[in-house]
N, C-alpha and C positions, 0 to 999 in steps of 0.2 A: 613417522610412518613412511616407509619406502614407497617410491612412486613407480609407475610403469608397470612392468610385468613380474616384479620380484615377488609380491604376496601370492598371486595365484601360482606362480612357479614353486615357491616354498610349500604351498599346500599339496600341489601334485607330487613333489618330491618326497615329503613326509608320509603321505598315504602309500605311495609305491614302496618306500623303504619298510613301513610297517607290514604291508601285505607280503612283500618278498621274504622279510624276516620269518613270519609265520609259516610261508610255504617251505622255506628252508628247514625250518625245525621239524615240520611234518614229514619232510623227506629224510630226516635223520642227521642233518648236518649239525655239529656240535658248536662250532665257533662262529660260523658264518652269520647266523641271526643276530648275535650281540654285535658284530661289526656293523651290520646294516642299521640296527636300532640306534646304536651309539652314534654312528656317522650322521644320521638325520637329526638326532638330538643336539649334537655338537654344532651343526649348521644353525639350527634355530637359536641355540645358546649364543652363538657368535654374533648374530643380528641383534638379539636382545641386548647383549652386553654393550655393543656400539651404540644403540639408541639410548640406553639407560645412562651411559657415561655423558652423552650430549645433553640429555635432559637434566642430569645432576648439575652440569656446568651453568644451566639456565635456572638453577635453583628449584627444579621441579621433581616431584616424586610420583611415580605411577605404579600401579598394581602389577605391571610386568615384572617388577623385582622379585615378587613371590614366585613367579613362574620360572625365572632364572635360577633361583635358589632350589627349587624342586628339581629342575633338570640337573643342576650341577650335583646335588645331593644323591640323586639316583645314580648318576654315573660314578660318583665317588664310591658308593656302596654296592656297585656291581649289579643294579637293577636297570639293565638296559632297556628291557620291555616297557617298564614304567616311564622312563624318559621318552621313549618313542611316543607312547600314548599321550603323555603331556604335550609333546612337540605338535602332534597332529591336531589336538584341541587348539592350541595357540595359533597355528598356521590358518585354521579355519576361521577363527574370529578375525584375525588380521585381514583375510580376503574379503570377508563380508564388509568390513569397514572400508576397504579399498574401493569396493563396488559403489559404495554410497558417496564417496567424496572425490572420484576420479575426474569430475567435471568442474572442480572448484576454481581452478586458476586460469581456465581459458577464456573467461568472459571479458575481462578487463582488456585483453588483447584485441578482441573483437571490437570494442569501442575505439581502440586506437586505429584498427584496420579500416573503420568506416571513413576516416579522413581522406579527402582526395589526394591522389598520387601525382596528378599532373594538371597543368593548366594550358589553355590555348592563348599563347602570347602573340600579340600582333607585331609583326616585325616587317617594315617596308610594304605594308599592304598585304602580307601573307600571314596565313595562320600557321604557328609553329607549336607542336606539342612539346612542351618544356617540363621536366620533372619539377615537382612543387617546391623542392628545396633550393632550386636555381631561380625562382622567381624573386625579383628584388623591388624594393620601392622605386616607383618611377616607371616601371614597365606598365604597358597597356595589355590587358587581357580581354578575351571574349567569353561571356558565360552563356552557354547555350540552354535552351529550353530544357527543363527537367534536371539540370546539373546543379550540384552543390556549389555554393560560392566558395571558392578554395582558400582565399585570403582576405583580409580586411582592405578596403579601398573606398575610393570616392567614385560615385556614378557619373559617367560622362554622357550616356545616351539621355534622351529626353525624359524617359521614365522607365521604371521596372517594377514588375509585380512579383512580390517575394512571399513564399510560404515560410514564415519564421517560427512556426509552431514548435519546431525542434529546439530553438533558442529561448523563446519566450513562454511557451506553453499556451499561447493564445491561438484559437483555431482559424481566425479570419485572416486571409492574406492581406498584406499591405502593399500600397503603392508608393514608391519613392521617386522624387523628382530629381532632375540633374543637379549635381553638386552634394546630394546627400551622402552621408557616410554609411557604407554597408559593412555588416559584420560576416564573417565566414561562418559556414554551418547552415545558413538559410538555403532555400531551394528555389531556383528560378521557376515561377508558375506562368510566366507569360513569354514575351518574345525575347530573342537574344539581346543582350546589352554589354556595353563596353565598361571596363573598370579600370580606374587608375589606381594601381597598387600602392598602399600606404604602409603596409606592414609585411614582414616576412611571414612564411607559414608558421614558424616556431613562435612568432610574437602575436599571431592572430587569435581571435576569440575562441575558435573551436579547439585549438592546440591548448589554449588556457584551460578550457572545460576539462579536457583529457587529463591534464596535469592535476588539476583540483580533485578529480575522481580518484587518481592514483594516490595523491598524497593523503586524501581523506581515508582511503582504504588501508594505507599503511599506518596511519595514526589510531586506528580502531584496536582497542584492546583485544588480544587473542582470547578466544573462548576455551575454557577449561573442559575437557571431556568429562561427562557425567561419571564414568567409572572412576576416574582418578580422584574424584571428591571424597571417596571412601578409602583411599590408599593410606592415608595417614592413621587411620584407625585399624585397618585390617593387617598392615604389615607388622607393627609391633606386637598386636595380639596373637598373630601366628607364631612369630618368633618366641614369645613368652611361653605359649602352650607347648611348643615343640621343645623348647629348652628344658621346661620342667619335666616333661615326659622322659627326656634323655636322662636328666639328672637323677629322677626317682628310680627309673628302670635300669639305668647304665646300658641301655640298649639303643643305638643310634637308628636302628630301623623304625623304632617307634616315632622317633622325631622325624624321619623321612615320611612315614605314613601320615603324620599330622600336616607336613607341608604340602604333600601331594593332594590330600582332600581339600586343602586350603588354597590350591591353585585357583586363581579367579576366573575360571571359565564362565560361571554365571555372569560375572561382571563383563567379561570380554564378549560373551555371546549375546546376552539379554539386550544390552544397549544398542549394538549395531543392528541386530535383527529387528528390534522394535522400531527403531528409527528408519530403517530401510523400508519396513512395512508402511510406516507413516508417509514416507516419501512416495511409495507406490499408490497409496490411497489418494494423496493429493494429486498425483498425475492423473488418476482416473476421473477427478473432478476438475481437470484443466488447470491445476495448479502446479507449476514446475518449481521444485524446491532443489536447489543446485548441490547441497551437501547436508551430511548429517549435522554437522556443527550449527548450520543455519536453522535447521528444524528444532534443535535443542534450545537455541537462542530465542527462537519464535515463541516457544512454549512459556518463557519467562518475561515476556514483553510487558511493559507497564505503561509507556508513554507513546502516543500515536500522533505523527505528523502527516499532514495530507496536502497535497497541492490542490488548487481549486478546479482550474480549467482541465476537462478531460479525465478528472479523477472524481471529485464530487459532482461535477456537471458532465454533460454528455460529450462536449467538445465540438458540437455541431450547431451552427446558428439555425433557427427556425423562426418563422413569422408568428408573432404573438397576437397582433391585433391591427386593425385597420381603422385609422382615425380620419374624420373627414370635416371640412369646415365650409363646404359650398353645397351647391345643389346636386351634385353627383353623389349617388349612394356608395356605401363601401364596396359593394359587389362590382360596380362599374370601375371604381378606382383600382381594385385589384386586378381587373381585366387589363386595363391600360397599362398599369406598372409591369404586370407579368408579361404582357406582349413585348414591351420595350426591353424588359430584362432578359429576354431569350438572346439577345445580341452580345451579351457579356459573359465570359467565363468566370467572373468574380463569384466567390461563394455566396455573397448576399444576394446577387442577382440571381443566382441558381435557386436559392431559397424562395425568393419572391416568385419566380417563374413556376417552381413546383407547387406552391401555395395556389397560384392562379389556376393551374391545370386541374387542380382537385375540384375547383368550383365551376370550371367551364369545360364544355366538350372540347373545345379548340380555342387557340389563341391567334390573334391577327399577326401578320407578318410585318415588322417595323421596317421602315426605310429611312434613308438619310441618317443613319445613326453615328453620332460622334460620342466618344468617351473621353472625358476628361480625368486623367489619373488622379485618385484621391479625392475627386469631387462628385462625379455621377455620370449620368447617361442623358443624351438628348437626341430625339428622333421623331419621326412621324408615325402615328398609329391611327389607321382609318381617317386620314385627312386632318388630324389634329396634331399640334406640336405638344409633345409630352416630355417632361424631364423628371428624373428621379435622382436623389442624392442628398447632399448636405443642404441645409437652410440656405447658406450663403450662395450656393450654386443654384438652386432651384427658384429662390424668391428673395434675392438680397434686399429688395425694397421693403419686404415685409418681416424682416427678421426680428424686429422689435415689437411685433404685434402681440396682442394679448393671447391669441389662440396658439401661436407659435411658442410663446413663452410657457403656456400651460402644458404642451405636449413635451417640451423639453424637461419641464419639472417632473412630469409623470415618468419620463424616461429615467430620471434620477431616483424617484421613489421606487420603481419597479426594477431598477437595476438592469436596464436593457438598452439597446441601440435602436436607431431609427433612420429611414430614408424618407425624406420629404416628396411630395408629388406636386407638381404644377402642370396645368393644361392651359395652352394658349397664354403663357406668361402669368397666370393667376395661381396662387397657391390654393390647392383644393383638398389636400389631405397629407396623410403620412402612413407609413408601414413601420410598425414597431417589431423588433426581432430580438430574440435573447438566446443565450446558451443556457438551456434548462437544467435544473437539478436532476441527477439521476434518480430514477424511481425508487431504486434500492438503496440509495445513500442513508437516509434516515434509519431504516431498519438495520442496515449494516453497522452503523455506529452504535445502535442500541445493543446489538448482539456482541459487539467488540467490548462495550463496557461490561456486559454480563460475564464475558469471558476473562475479565480481569483487567482490561485497560482502564486506568484511573484518570486519564486526562487526554483529550483529543484536541489537537492545535491545527488550524488551517494556515498554510504559508502560501502566499500568492504575490505575484507582481501586479495585480490589479488594483483598482481604486478602492479605498477603504469602504465607501458607501456601498458599492456593489458587493464586495467581499462580506460585509457585515449581513446584508440580507440573505445571502446564500448560506452563510454560517449559521444564522438564526433558524433557517428553514431546514438545515440538515441536522442541527443539534450538536455542533462542536462547542467545546468549552472556551476556546480562545481564538481570536482571529488576529493574524499578523499580515499586514497588507503593505504593497509597494516595496517588495523586497527584490533585490537583485540575487542571482544564484549564489554568489559568495556569501550573502547574508543569510540565505537559507541554510547553508552549510554551517555557518557559525551558530545559528540557532539550534540546529540538531546536535552539534558538537557539545555545546553547553549542557543540553539535556541529558547527554550520555552519562554525565557524572551523577544524575539524579536517579537514574534506573535504566533498565533495558529499554531501548527505543525502536520503534518501527517507523519508517518513511515511505509513503505511498505516492507514487508520481507516474507521469507518462511522457514527459517531454525531456529533450537533451538537457535543458537547464535544470532538470531535477536529478540528473545522474550524480553530480557531485554529492548532494544531500543524501541520495540513496547509498552511496558508498560510505558516507560518514556514520549513518545509523548503524546500531548493532545489527539490524535486519532491514535491507531495502526491499520493497516490494513494488514491482513495475507492472503497469497495466499494458501487457505486451501486444494485445489485439489491435492496438490503434495504429500499428505500423511503424512507430518510432523505435529504432533498435538500440540506440545508446542507452537509455534507462534500463533496458532488458539485460543489457551487458553489464552494467554497473551494479545491479541489484542481486540479492540472494535468492529472491523468490519472483517469478514471472507468472501473472495471471494470463494464461492463454485464452481464457474466456473473458471477454471485456465487461466484467460484472464486479462491482465493489464488494458485494456480499461474499464473494469468494475469499476476501481477506479474513472476514470472521470465521468462515469455514476452515481456512488454513490454521487459524489460531486454535480452533476446536480441536483439529486433527493433531496438531503439535502437542497440545496439552495432553490429549488422550495417550498419544504414543510415548510421551515422556513419562506419564504416570504408570503405564504398563512396563516400561523399561525399569522404572524405580522398583515396581512390585517384584519383577523378575530378580532384580538385584538383591532386594531385602530377603526375599524367600530363598533365593539361592544361597546367600550368605548365611541365613539361618540354618539351613540344612547342612551347609559346609562346616558351620560351627559346631552343630551336633556331631557330625561325623569326626570332626577334629577331637572332640572329648572323647568318642568311642576309641579312636586311634590311639590317643594318649593312654588310655587304659589297657591297651595291648589287644583289643578285640578286632582290630581292622588292620591287616597287613597291607603294605603299600599296593600291590597289584589289585587287591579288592577294593582299596580306596579309590584307585584309578577307574575301575569299572563303576563303582558307586557314583564318583564324580560324573562319569558319562551319563548315567541314569538321570542325575540332577540336571545335567545339560539338556537332555532331550525334553524334560518337563519345562525348563526355562525356555527353550526354543518354541515349543508349542504354546506357551503363554505369550511370548513375544509376538507370535503370528496373529494374535487377536487384533493387533494394530492395523491389519489389512481391512477389518470390518469397520462399519460406520458407527457402531455403538448404539445402544437404545437407552430409552429412559423417558418417563413422563412425569408430570408434576401435577398434582391434584390435591384437594383438601379444602378445609374451611378455616375461618378466622374466629378468634375469640370475640364474643358479643361486645366486651367492653371496648375492644379496638374499633369495632364498627361504630359504636356510639361516639367514640372520640373523633373519627373521621367525619361522622355527621356533625358533630359540634363545630369542627373547623369550617365546614361549609356554611353553617349558620352565621358564623362570624364574618363571612364575606358577603352576606346577603345585602348589606348596605352598599357594597361596592357595585354589585349587579344592578341594583336599584338605580343608582346614580348613572350608570352606562345606559340603561333602558331609557330613563328620562330624557337624557341628552340626544340619544338616538332618534327620538320621536320629535324633538322641538329645537334642535340646535340651530337649524337654518333660519328660524324665526327670531333668534336672540339679536339684540342690538350688538354692534361690532365689539364695543368695550366688554360687554358681558359675555359675549362668546369667547373673546380672548382669555378673560379671567377664569371662566368655567372650564375651558379646555385645559388651561394650565393647572388648575386644581385637580381635574380628573386624571390628567397624565401622572401628576405626583402621587395621587392615591393609588393608581394602578402600579406604579413602580415600587411603592413602599408596601403594599399589602398583597395585591394579587399575584404579582410576579414572584416574589419570594416564596409564596405558598406553592405555586406550581413547579418552581425550580426544586423545592424540597420534596414534592411528590415525585418528580422525575428521578431525582438522585437517591432518595431513601425508600419512599413508599412502594413505587413500582417494582424495584428489585425484590422486595420482600413479598409483594403480591404475587409475583410469578411462581413462587413455590406452591402456591395454591391452585394453580391453573394448569391446564393441559395445552400442549402445542409448542412450537418452536419459539414463537414471539407473540404470545396472546394479547399483549397490551400495545401493539404497534399502532393501532387506530388512535387510541387515547394519547399516545406520545405524540403522534403527528399533530394532534389538536394543540398540545402544548406549544409545539414549535410555532404553529400558526398564530396562537395567542401572543407569544413573545414578539413575532414579527409585526403584528397589527399595533401593539403597544409602542414599539419603536417607531413605527410609521406615524402614529398620532403625535409622538413627541417632536418629529421632524416637521410635520405639518404645523403644530403650534409655534414652533420657532419661526417658520416662513411667515405665518399669518401675523405674528407679533411684529416682524420687521416691516412687512408690507401687506396690508389687508387686501390689497388687489392682486397679490401674487397667487392666492388660491382662494376659491370660493367657499362659503360656509356649507353650500350644497355638497361639495366634494367631501369636505370633512365629515359631514353627516353620513354619506354612504360608507365611509370606513367605521364610523360608529355603529351603523346598523349591522354591518358585518360582524364586528366584535361582539355586539350584544346577542346577535343569534348564535354565534359560535360558543359564547360563554354558557348560555342557558342549555344548549344542547350538551355541552361537555359536562357540566355539573349534573344534569340528568343522568347521563350515562354512568358517571362515577357513582352516584347514589344507588342506581340500580345494581351495579356490579357489587357494591359493599353489601347490599341487602342479600344478594344471592350467595355471598360467601359467609353470611352470618351462621355461626355454628349453634345458635340457640334453637 
């Protein structure tokens, strides 16, 4: 496909030539119309011939070959008007394709352009602005507030606060101390600092990410246009019918008429218009699809890869709970911690201060504040010394205490972080905070599976324990944790051999994986530009459920395009047979082909709409009985959970350990497989009997919570077996009570649903 202005220029040229020829004939000119029509047709034929030769050299065959044959045949037989009409149809289709793909190749260059162009080099006490390619190892540079670290190096200043979310995907800025190795691509979120350069710009981290994105994009298999999938069938069929018509009638005009009505304008028009309409529909919903090939690839996606932080989760730390171990109540602890936290720009401090302001009309003004990078804050609040930060910073003498150990364990169970609080040198509590799961994540994953995604994999650089809890809550099929950016790329590339892949992410570290997938989808509202530039789809609205909506739109657009292609080909085939019998001359065939084109265009424009449909109905009574029987088989499991939920804390330690181990095994062997089967097989079939976009979202959410609680009980049993003082039986019983309540509610809801669907 030619780039730039050529396609629109060809369309304008062919239309002017056609109209000028018609005007000349109306004015009585004998030969001028033929010259005008033949000239425009020859220009289009020349362009087609060059492209066809190039494609044949790549061992590709497209439907444009029929168009070239029809133009050449019309000119050879003196049918200049027919050739001109065919040329106009071809030029219009090419122009429509051009407008859907003109943005395709600009995005990778924007990723490269984000890299810093210069650095502030320290030279004899002066700052010298130096081109980045002239910075050498051993140079000392200054990185000012808000600037991107231009090269890799060693920190010379006492400390530096860096927003590395673009590199790691993690939302919380980190503090590095003197001597730490810093990677390019991070943003200075604190005071200016000095850096001892260790790598040139070409060898630094960010440049490597750019190269990985470019290499991954180049290694991606090219997407074959939908129209060309039909070429191998249509071309020989057309030539066969045309040849037989000529052979039987001994009239080459019949063969020309066959080729003209076979000119693949339904293919050339239906696909780009439907795809362009789908792109427009996506844009209306805040989904930027960068070209038509991307939308077509999106429609065939089977495997979904997701980053965790900022994709499945919000990417913003929030206060989760206040734990206390002294006389001060949680409200007072939050007041003291929030008052002190006001003095620090750190995101965790900001989250604590925000939470404290919600519960207090005003906070106290802290004095004598000292911040220890990477450790915490110390200051005076209303005459009392308050410290918040790590356990080692706030209460080093109490770090082995039972209460502190239980909080650390709870942080592990709940996959969250925490800042401890001490007042007057005594540990009094802790603030737990977490990056929460996006509200729409579970429903979005369910919708994606309903739309044809057969496997969802979460890729993250976070710890496995944290990733597993998030994965279970979201409903992913597989969790791969502790991955570096290059390992994410390798995972996606391996999966590309199994089927069409999607990769969703929002950090610079995700950019290479986005480029490696058949379709990369970037959450662009987070402000990270690199993934947006490496991806084929950008969600301008920061909502994961837009991924499912994009997939729905892509599938509908592709289905409408296929419908137009098949209907158009069917009508063309019928017209070919009529022309072969001599009842349809070439000019009439060209006009008929235009009528078919108009019908195809109007059909393709339906992709601009949202589409409608509802699902309702009943189930066979036998199926309802079967579902009820499956619940009856699990009654003993529920009874076991209920018994332990009421009496576990009173069991002797040995009995408690054995009973909990037996229950966990029972849950993993009977309950979890049953619920997984419901999620994978039963619920998709139930949806056909219900109305609404996602009528089983609430029940599916309950499944994920059941899986999480079973997993949590397994981890508690392991800790309890190793050290009975590590976790109390009362705390385990609380989890059992939660599971017992949830199971009874869930089973009751399902039983009621099944009864309501009973067709008897």
